[in-house]
C-alpha distance (Angstrom), angle and dihedral (degrees) to the residues before:
residue distance angle dihedral
M1 . . .
S2 3.81 . .
D3 3.78 126.9 .
L4 3.78 122.0 -110.7
K5 3.79 94.4 -100.8
R6 3.78 93.2 54.4
G7 3.78 93.2 44.3
L8 3.80 93.2 49.2
S9 3.82 90.9 45.7
E10 3.78 88.5 57.3
A11 3.82 91.1 50.0
V12 3.81 94.5 47.2
S13 3.81 91.4 44.9
A14 3.79 89.1 53.4
A15 3.84 89.5 51.5
F16 3.84 90.2 51.9
A17 3.81 90.4 50.2
A18 3.82 91.6 48.0
A19 3.81 88.7 53.4
G20 3.81 90.5 53.0
L21 3.81 93.5 -105.3
P22 3.84 130.1 124.7
A23 3.79 108.0 -78.9
E24 3.82 92.4 -144.4
L25 3.81 88.6 69.8
G26 3.79 89.0 69.7
R27 3.79 94.8 81.1
V28 3.79 112.0 142.4
T29 3.83 123.4 -150.2
P30 3.81 133.6 -179.1
S31 3.78 109.3 -82.4
D32 3.79 121.0 -93.3
R33 3.81 85.3 -145.3
P34 3.81 107.2 45.4
D35 3.82 87.8 176.5
L36 3.83 87.8 66.9
A37 3.79 104.1 33.3
D38 3.79 145.2 -5.9
F39 3.81 96.5 -131.3
Q40 3.78 137.8 8.9
C41 3.80 140.8 -162.1
N42 3.80 121.6 -152.4
G43 3.80 96.7 -177.7
A44 3.80 95.2 111.2
L45 3.81 90.7 73.8
P46 3.84 97.7 60.3
A47 3.83 89.0 37.3
A48 3.78 89.7 57.5
K49 3.80 91.2 56.6
A50 3.78 90.9 50.5
V51 3.85 97.5 50.3
G52 3.79 100.9 27.0
K53 3.78 98.0 -119.6
P54 3.82 129.9 126.0
P55 3.82 108.2 -89.2
R56 3.79 92.3 -133.7
D57 3.84 91.1 57.2
I58 3.79 89.9 51.2
A59 3.82 91.8 47.4
T60 3.81 91.0 48.8
D61 3.80 91.4 53.1
L62 3.80 91.6 48.3
A63 3.81 92.2 47.4
A64 3.80 89.1 55.2
R65 3.81 90.6 52.1
L66 3.81 90.5 52.2
A67 3.79 97.5 44.0
G68 3.80 94.5 94.4
D69 3.80 96.3 54.0
P70 3.85 105.8 119.8
R71 3.80 91.3 -146.3
L72 3.78 91.8 64.6
A73 3.79 125.2 76.7
A74 3.81 92.0 -176.4
V75 3.81 139.5 7.7
E76 3.81 113.6 -168.1
V77 3.78 137.1 171.8
A78 3.78 116.6 -132.9
G79 3.80 135.3 -176.6
P80 3.80 116.6 -18.8
G81 3.81 93.1 -15.3
F82 3.80 113.3 -42.7
I83 3.80 113.6 151.2
N84 3.81 111.0 -140.9
L85 3.80 118.8 -159.9
R86 3.79 126.0 -162.7
V87 3.80 116.7 -168.2
S88 3.78 118.4 -135.0
D89 3.79 121.2 -112.1
A90 3.82 89.3 -120.0
A91 3.80 92.5 54.0
L92 3.80 90.9 49.1
A93 3.79 91.3 49.6
A94 3.82 90.8 49.6
R95 3.80 91.7 49.3
A96 3.82 91.4 47.8
A97 3.82 89.4 52.1
Q98 3.82 89.6 51.3
I99 3.81 91.7 51.8
A100 3.81 92.4 45.5
A101 3.81 91.4 52.7
D102 3.78 94.5 45.1
P103 3.84 117.2 92.8
R104 3.81 86.8 -150.1
L105 3.80 92.9 49.5
G106 3.80 94.9 -127.1
A107 3.80 96.7 -44.4
E108 3.79 117.3 131.5
V109 3.79 129.1 -152.5
V110 3.79 128.9 -122.5
E111 3.80 116.1 -86.3
T112 3.82 93.3 -131.0
P113 3.80 113.1 31.1
R114 3.79 115.9 -148.1
K115 3.79 137.8 -160.6
I116 3.80 107.1 -108.8
L117 3.79 129.7 -174.6
I118 3.81 118.6 -164.4
D119 3.79 119.7 -160.6
Y120 3.80 109.4 -158.4
G121 3.75 141.1 138.2
G122 3.78 95.8 48.2
P123 3.82 98.8 -171.3
N124 3.77 120.7 174.6
V125 3.76 121.0 -125.5
A126 3.80 114.1 -115.7
K127 3.79 94.4 24.4
P128 3.84 128.4 86.1
M129 3.77 113.8 -120.5
H130 3.78 115.4 -100.0
V131 3.81 132.4 -160.0
G132 3.81 89.1 -84.6
H133 3.81 87.3 73.1
L134 3.80 92.2 53.1
R135 3.81 98.1 82.2
S136 3.79 94.6 45.9
S137 3.82 90.9 51.2
I138 3.80 95.9 44.5
I139 3.81 97.7 42.6
G140 3.81 94.6 41.0
E141 3.80 93.0 49.3
S142 3.80 92.5 49.8
V143 3.81 94.0 46.4
K144 3.82 88.8 49.8
R145 3.79 91.7 52.9
I146 3.82 93.5 45.3
Y147 3.80 92.2 50.7
R148 3.79 91.9 48.6
F149 3.79 91.9 48.3
R150 3.80 89.7 51.6
G151 3.81 89.6 56.9
D152 3.79 106.4 -96.8
T153 3.81 124.2 131.9
V154 3.79 102.6 -117.1
V155 3.80 133.2 -172.3
G156 3.80 121.6 -169.7
D157 3.80 119.6 -152.0
A158 3.82 124.2 -167.1
H159 3.85 91.4 -157.7
F160 3.78 104.1 -159.6
G161 3.77 123.3 -145.1
D162 3.79 95.8 -130.5
W163 3.78 110.9 130.5
G164 3.77 110.5 51.9
Y165 3.76 142.5 86.5
Q166 3.81 94.0 -59.6
M167 3.81 88.8 65.9
G168 3.80 90.8 57.0
L169 3.79 89.6 49.0
L170 3.79 91.8 52.9
I171 3.79 96.1 44.4
G172 3.80 88.1 54.3
A173 3.79 93.6 45.9
V174 3.83 94.9 48.5
T175 3.79 95.0 46.5
D176 3.81 91.1 45.6
E177 3.80 91.6 53.7
D178 3.80 99.5 45.1
A179 3.79 120.7 44.8
A180 3.81 93.7 -168.2
I181 3.79 91.8 56.0
A182 3.80 91.4 44.2
S183 3.82 90.8 52.3
L184 3.79 93.4 46.9
V185 3.82 93.1 47.7
E186 3.79 93.8 48.6
G187 3.78 90.7 48.3
L188 3.80 90.8 52.5
N189 3.79 90.9 47.3
A190 3.78 89.7 56.5
K191 3.80 93.6 54.2
P192 3.82 119.7 95.0
A193 3.81 89.0 -141.6
V194 3.81 137.5 9.7
D195 3.83 119.4 -139.7
A196 3.80 131.3 -158.4
Q197 3.82 92.1 -93.3
D198 3.83 90.6 54.9
E199 3.79 90.6 49.4
A200 3.81 93.3 49.4
A201 3.81 92.3 50.3
A202 3.80 91.8 47.4
F203 3.80 94.5 49.5
A204 3.80 91.5 46.6
L205 3.81 90.4 56.6
F206 3.80 93.7 42.9
D207 3.82 91.5 49.6
E208 3.79 89.8 52.5
K209 3.78 97.6 46.0
V210 3.83 111.1 25.8
S211 3.81 121.5 57.6
L212 3.80 129.3 168.4
A213 3.82 87.3 -104.3
D214 3.82 88.7 57.6
L215 3.80 91.4 51.4
D216 3.78 91.0 47.1
R217 3.80 89.5 52.0
L218 3.80 95.5 46.1
Y219 3.79 100.5 43.6
P220 3.84 99.3 68.3
M221 3.78 90.1 48.9
A222 3.81 92.4 48.7
A223 3.80 92.6 45.0
A224 3.82 91.0 51.5
R225 3.81 91.7 49.9
G226 3.78 89.9 47.8
K227 3.79 89.7 57.5
S228 3.80 96.8 45.1
E229 3.83 103.0 33.3
P230 3.83 117.0 57.4
E231 3.82 92.8 -165.5
Y232 3.82 92.0 52.8
R233 3.82 90.2 47.6
D234 3.80 92.9 48.9
R235 3.80 90.9 49.1
A236 3.84 91.0 50.9
R237 3.79 89.7 51.6
K238 3.79 91.4 51.2
L239 3.81 90.6 48.3
T240 3.81 88.3 51.2
A241 3.79 91.0 52.6
E242 3.83 91.2 47.7
L243 3.82 90.8 49.6
Q244 3.81 89.3 51.5
D245 3.81 87.2 50.8
R246 3.83 86.8 56.7
K247 3.81 98.3 -114.9
P248 3.86 97.9 -172.7
G249 3.81 99.8 -128.5
Y250 3.80 94.7 45.0
F251 3.78 91.6 43.5
L252 3.83 94.0 53.1
L253 3.80 90.9 46.6
W254 3.81 89.0 50.7
R255 3.82 89.9 50.8
H256 3.79 88.8 55.5
F257 3.81 90.4 50.7
A258 3.81 88.6 53.3
K259 3.81 93.7 47.5
V260 3.80 98.1 52.3
T261 3.81 90.9 43.3
R262 3.81 93.9 51.0
V263 3.79 91.7 58.6
A264 3.81 92.1 55.8
L265 3.80 93.4 41.5
E266 3.80 93.5 53.2
R267 3.82 89.9 48.1
D268 3.81 93.4 52.8
F269 3.80 96.0 40.9
H270 3.81 91.6 47.4
A271 3.80 90.8 50.3
L272 3.83 88.6 55.7
G273 3.80 94.5 46.1
V274 3.81 90.5 -114.7
D275 3.77 120.5 144.8
F276 3.78 137.3 176.2
D277 3.78 133.9 -152.7
L278 3.80 90.0 -154.1
W279 3.79 127.0 37.7
K280 3.78 94.2 -169.8
G281 3.75 128.5 149.6
E282 3.76 141.0 -171.0
S283 3.80 89.5 -85.3
D284 3.82 91.4 63.1
V285 3.79 91.0 70.5
D286 3.79 96.3 45.1
G287 3.81 90.0 104.3
L288 3.80 89.7 59.7
I289 3.78 96.9 51.9
D290 3.81 100.1 84.5
S291 3.79 95.1 46.4
M292 3.79 91.2 43.6
V293 3.82 91.8 52.1
K294 3.81 89.5 50.7
D295 3.80 89.6 48.9
L296 3.79 92.5 50.6
D297 3.79 89.2 48.5
A298 3.81 92.7 49.4
K299 3.80 90.0 51.6
G300 3.79 90.4 54.3
L301 3.81 93.9 -115.8
L302 3.83 99.8 117.1
V303 3.77 117.9 88.7
D304 3.82 126.0 -171.7
D305 3.78 111.8 -124.4
Q306 3.82 123.1 175.7
G307 3.80 92.5 -36.9
A308 3.81 94.1 -43.9
R309 3.79 129.0 94.6
I310 3.80 120.5 -127.2
V311 3.81 143.6 175.9
R312 3.79 115.5 -136.0
V313 3.81 111.0 -138.7
A314 3.83 103.2 171.8
R315 3.81 114.2 126.8
Q316 3.74 132.3 -153.9
G317 3.78 108.7 -97.3
D318 3.80 96.0 28.9
K319 3.78 109.7 150.2
R320 3.80 88.9 -142.8
E321 3.75 130.4 16.9
L322 3.79 116.7 -103.5
P323 3.80 116.9 -147.3
P324 3.80 117.9 -118.7
L325 3.80 125.1 -95.4
L326 3.82 109.0 -98.7
V327 3.81 103.8 -138.9
V328 3.81 103.5 169.4
S329 3.81 122.3 19.9
S330 3.80 123.2 -136.9
E331 3.84 86.4 -102.2
G332 3.80 90.0 56.8
S333 3.81 97.5 -110.2
A334 3.81 127.4 133.2
M335 3.76 113.5 -110.0
Y336 3.83 134.3 -140.2
G337 3.80 91.3 -93.6
T338 3.80 91.6 46.3
T339 3.78 93.2 59.7
D340 3.80 90.4 44.2
L341 3.79 89.6 54.7
A342 3.82 91.5 45.9
T343 3.81 88.9 49.5
I344 3.81 89.8 56.9
L345 3.81 88.6 52.5
D346 3.80 92.0 46.3
R347 3.80 91.6 50.9
K348 3.78 91.2 49.5
Q349 3.80 90.6 52.6
S350 3.82 98.1 41.7
F351 3.81 103.4 34.8
G352 3.80 110.2 6.9
P353 3.81 97.7 -143.8
D354 3.78 120.9 -161.8
H355 3.79 89.0 -149.1
V356 3.81 135.9 11.7
L357 3.79 122.0 -156.2
Y358 3.81 122.7 -161.3
A359 3.83 112.5 -158.2
V360 3.78 96.9 -162.6
D361 3.82 136.7 135.6
Q362 3.82 113.9 -71.5
R363 3.79 88.9 -123.6
Q364 3.82 87.5 73.7
A365 3.81 92.4 61.1
D366 3.79 96.0 110.4
H367 3.81 92.9 47.7
F368 3.79 92.0 54.2
E369 3.81 93.3 44.3
I370 3.82 88.6 55.2
V371 3.83 93.7 47.1
F372 3.81 93.3 44.4
R373 3.79 92.4 50.6
A374 3.80 90.6 50.2
A375 3.78 90.1 50.5
Y376 3.80 91.7 51.1
L377 3.82 91.1 48.4
A378 3.81 90.7 51.0
G379 3.79 93.8 46.3
Y380 3.80 93.4 -118.3
A381 3.80 92.7 127.0
A382 3.79 136.6 16.1
E383 3.78 115.7 -102.5
G384 3.81 109.4 -86.8
S385 3.83 95.4 12.5
L386 3.81 93.6 109.0
E387 3.80 116.6 70.1
H388 3.79 132.6 -178.5
V389 3.81 108.7 -142.8
G390 3.78 94.9 -161.3
F391 3.77 128.9 -169.7
G392 3.80 139.6 -170.4
T393 3.77 129.3 -116.0
M394 3.79 130.9 -77.0
N395 3.81 104.6 -124.9
G396 3.78 135.2 -165.3
T397 3.80 123.6 -120.8
D398 3.82 87.2 -86.2
G399 3.82 88.5 66.2
K400 3.82 93.2 -114.1
P401 3.85 127.8 110.1
F402 3.80 108.5 -68.9
K403 3.81 113.4 -86.1
T404 3.78 139.5 168.1
R405 3.81 118.7 -96.0
E406 3.79 86.7 -99.7
G407 3.81 90.5 55.7
G408 3.81 97.0 -106.7
V409 3.78 128.5 126.2
L410 3.81 110.0 -83.1
K411 3.81 114.2 -125.4
L412 3.78 114.7 -125.2
N413 3.80 93.1 -125.3
D414 3.80 89.9 53.4
M415 3.81 89.0 51.9
I416 3.80 90.9 51.2
V417 3.82 92.1 48.7
M418 3.80 91.7 46.6
T419 3.81 92.4 50.5
R420 3.81 92.2 46.4
D421 3.81 89.9 52.6
K422 3.80 89.4 51.6
A423 3.81 90.7 48.6
R424 3.82 91.0 55.7
E425 3.78 89.1 49.9
R426 3.81 92.1 49.8
L427 3.81 92.8 48.8
H428 3.79 90.8 53.1
E429 3.84 92.2 46.2
A430 3.81 90.9 52.1
D431 3.82 91.5 44.8
L432 3.81 89.5 -120.4
G433 3.78 127.1 143.7
S434 3.81 94.8 23.2
E435 3.81 90.8 125.8
L436 3.80 93.4 52.3
D437 3.78 123.5 96.7
P438 3.84 115.0 -115.5
E439 3.80 94.5 -97.3
A440 3.81 93.6 48.9
F441 3.81 90.3 45.7
E442 3.81 91.5 54.3
E443 3.80 90.5 47.9
T444 3.80 90.5 50.3
A445 3.81 92.0 47.3
H446 3.78 89.7 52.7
K447 3.83 91.8 50.9
V448 3.79 90.3 49.1
A449 3.82 89.9 50.1
V450 3.81 93.3 50.0
A451 3.81 90.2 47.1
A452 3.78 90.4 51.1
L453 3.81 92.7 49.9
K454 3.78 97.6 42.8
F455 3.79 100.3 41.1
A456 3.79 91.2 46.5
D457 3.79 86.6 59.7
L458 3.81 103.3 34.7
Q459 3.80 97.0 48.6
N460 3.81 87.0 70.5
F461 3.80 125.1 73.0
R462 3.78 102.5 -100.4
G463 3.82 94.2 -125.1
T464 3.79 92.5 64.9
S465 3.78 129.6 76.0
Y466 3.78 117.8 -124.4
V467 3.79 140.3 -165.5
F468 3.78 115.9 -113.9
D469 3.78 109.4 -146.5
L470 3.81 107.4 179.9
D471 3.80 94.3 -164.7
R472 3.81 92.7 53.5
F473 3.79 98.8 39.9
S474 3.82 94.2 47.9
S475 3.81 92.6 55.8
F476 3.80 121.8 113.0
E477 3.81 88.1 -139.1
G478 3.77 129.4 68.9
K479 3.77 130.2 17.6
T480 3.80 98.3 -25.8
G481 3.78 140.5 122.5
P482 3.83 93.0 -113.8
Y483 3.82 89.3 54.7
L484 3.82 90.0 56.1
L485 3.80 91.2 49.1
Y486 3.79 90.7 50.1
Q487 3.81 91.5 53.3
A488 3.82 91.4 48.5
V489 3.80 90.7 50.3
R490 3.80 90.0 48.1
V491 3.81 90.8 56.5
K492 3.78 91.0 47.1
S493 3.79 89.7 53.2
V494 3.82 91.7 52.9
L495 3.79 91.6 48.8
R496 3.82 91.9 48.8
K497 3.80 91.1 52.5
A498 3.80 90.1 48.2
A499 3.81 90.8 51.2
E500 3.80 90.3 50.2
E501 3.82 88.4 54.5
G502 3.81 91.3 47.7
A503 3.82 91.1 -115.8
K504 3.81 117.6 150.3
A505 3.78 135.3 -166.5
G506 3.82 117.8 -99.5
D507 3.77 144.3 166.0
I508 3.79 115.0 -19.7
V509 3.76 122.0 -123.3
V510 3.80 123.4 -178.8
S511 3.76 125.3 -156.5
E512 3.81 111.5 122.3
P513 3.82 120.7 83.6
A514 3.82 91.6 -122.1
E515 3.82 89.9 53.1
R516 3.80 90.4 50.2
D517 3.79 92.2 49.8
L518 3.80 91.7 48.5
V519 3.83 93.4 51.1
L520 3.81 91.5 47.4
L521 3.83 88.3 54.5
L522 3.80 91.7 48.4
D523 3.79 88.1 51.2
A524 3.82 91.8 52.6
F525 3.84 94.0 62.1
D526 3.79 95.3 94.0
Q527 3.80 93.8 50.9
A528 3.81 90.8 50.0
L529 3.79 89.1 52.6
V530 3.81 92.8 47.5
D531 3.82 90.9 51.5
A532 3.82 92.4 46.4
Y533 3.82 90.2 48.2
D534 3.81 97.7 45.5
K535 3.78 94.8 45.4
K536 3.81 97.0 34.9
A537 3.78 84.3 -127.3
P538 3.84 119.0 132.7
N539 3.82 90.7 -169.9
F540 3.83 89.6 87.0
L541 3.80 89.2 59.1
A542 3.82 92.2 43.0
E543 3.80 89.6 53.1
H544 3.80 90.6 50.4
A545 3.82 91.8 50.6
Y546 3.80 91.3 50.9
K547 3.82 94.1 47.8
L548 3.81 90.4 46.6
A549 3.80 90.6 52.3
Q550 3.80 90.0 48.9
A551 3.79 91.9 48.4
F552 3.80 91.0 51.5
S553 3.81 91.1 49.1
K554 3.82 90.2 54.6
F555 3.81 91.1 44.1
Y556 3.81 90.9 50.1
A557 3.81 91.1 51.7
A558 3.82 96.0 44.8
C559 3.80 102.4 35.9
P560 3.82 117.5 48.9
I561 3.79 110.5 -142.9
L562 3.80 112.3 -173.8
S563 3.81 94.6 32.2
A564 3.82 95.0 46.4
E565 3.81 123.5 109.6
P566 3.85 113.0 -87.2
A567 3.84 98.8 -96.2
L568 3.80 92.2 48.5
K569 3.79 93.0 40.1
V570 3.82 94.7 58.8
S571 3.80 91.1 43.0
R572 3.80 94.4 50.4
L573 3.79 91.6 44.8
N574 3.81 87.5 55.5
L575 3.78 91.0 49.7
A576 3.81 91.6 48.2
Q577 3.78 92.0 47.7
T578 3.81 92.9 48.2
T579 3.81 91.3 46.8
L580 3.80 90.5 52.9
R581 3.79 92.5 49.4
Q582 3.80 92.6 49.7
L583 3.79 93.8 43.0
E584 3.80 91.9 50.5
Q585 3.80 90.3 46.5
A586 3.80 91.2 52.2
L587 3.80 90.6 46.7
D588 3.80 91.4 49.4
L589 3.82 90.0 52.6
L590 3.80 87.1 53.9
G591 3.81 89.5 49.9
I592 3.80 94.4 -109.3
E593 3.81 125.9 130.3
A594 3.81 123.5 -158.3
P595 3.83 120.3 -142.7
D596 3.80 120.0 -127.7
R597 3.79 94.1 -125.9
M598 3.78 141.0 17.2
């Protein structure tokens, strides 16, 4: 079941071929002037250059060949040779009926499904998530849902940063601050083996003395000292290497870091409607590191460099030289890139993905290019099967990366709470939710907050930075998530009233301009999905959801539903019902859920 654009492209391409012209010139696009036509084809202009004829003569001949197509109410030539196509009311009604009857609402699936793994989230153990994690979580979750809906087998992995240099920094900072912990850890390190009783005693002390807030307080201090004090940095690197060697005391302390972090991570991810199939981290591939290093060495890829071991990834013809991948540090520890490379190997062995997408800040582009090239050299992934889905920054109204009023990094949970508070305020201002009980009101406020956060992000192409203006994006007017929720709730209200009257949806007829516009938007759903899928860019789907909501609003104002005569009433109920289904499907693919009432 193809959409109107694809079907008309096939018809116009056939007309080009019948006229002895290249069929590929028959591509049809939505009209630049929807007041004049629904679709257009501009192929007569390049055809004219190829055959040496006036483009308007070619367009006129093609229009004549298309005139008998029952799907078209009019075929006209405009300007120098544009072919304007207007779809008949009957064809629109038939297409609307197809979409209404289709569980997928007109969306097709990929011809050849693939196994896809999406790496997103990327939180660090022992640190609360901040607003910098928001885009990765939101974009990665939406891309995952879009790929699944298109028919691929998709696995999402949170991929924790839990095994690198920052762990050594924190172990040093915690043991420096608390003598009891330092004594316990050193005692455990001296033991040949640690039993269950030792573990229980250690975790009891850690639970009492080390919270996530403590780690959040200590890490900036330790990181600053690591930058300014060579001895402190070298000690942290040695602690990292000893942790990776499973020194008992350090390993148990690290496990506590992971435990207290996981609680906060699950809270924040759940609040955003973000979920993962795998909660793996860098530490999960630690067992692969030694054998991988030996494999890289055997393949002649490892090079000794000032006590460290590296893989050179520069290629002839590079416009700028990429640094090598540092695999083993001079202290003998695995580095950030090492675990990323081992993760690629682990994913190949455990899942065998055809393609891996990394939804990570664009500023990490060079890092991923280095790791990907190393993976290709080692044979851990097929050339081109690893892709960095980069994105810009979320900025404040000052145009700089979003900060607190004091200039610090805003924690993600604080952002969620702040947006939920604003959602409550907006609901009260708009006199919405007054009929809901307190629990339902809070649930609705949360959905409005998530819609505001997510749509503010996803309406932009992911590669660009954007300004987050809470006042603007939490409004129920304009191009916002709350506006989309309001339109969905409005349709639900109409359908509830119809059900109370015993009215049911029936055959669709199309005659009014607002009905035509609404059906054309319903028809465009598949193309929006294809664009979002191909470009890994949910903004195409966000734009479709917004235009669909707008089209329904105009339809609702121009075409009475419940008060219409019976034939129109059942038709318009069907259109409203189908619009709601497609709008909610689009919102779900963006990770947004609409409430039933406001």
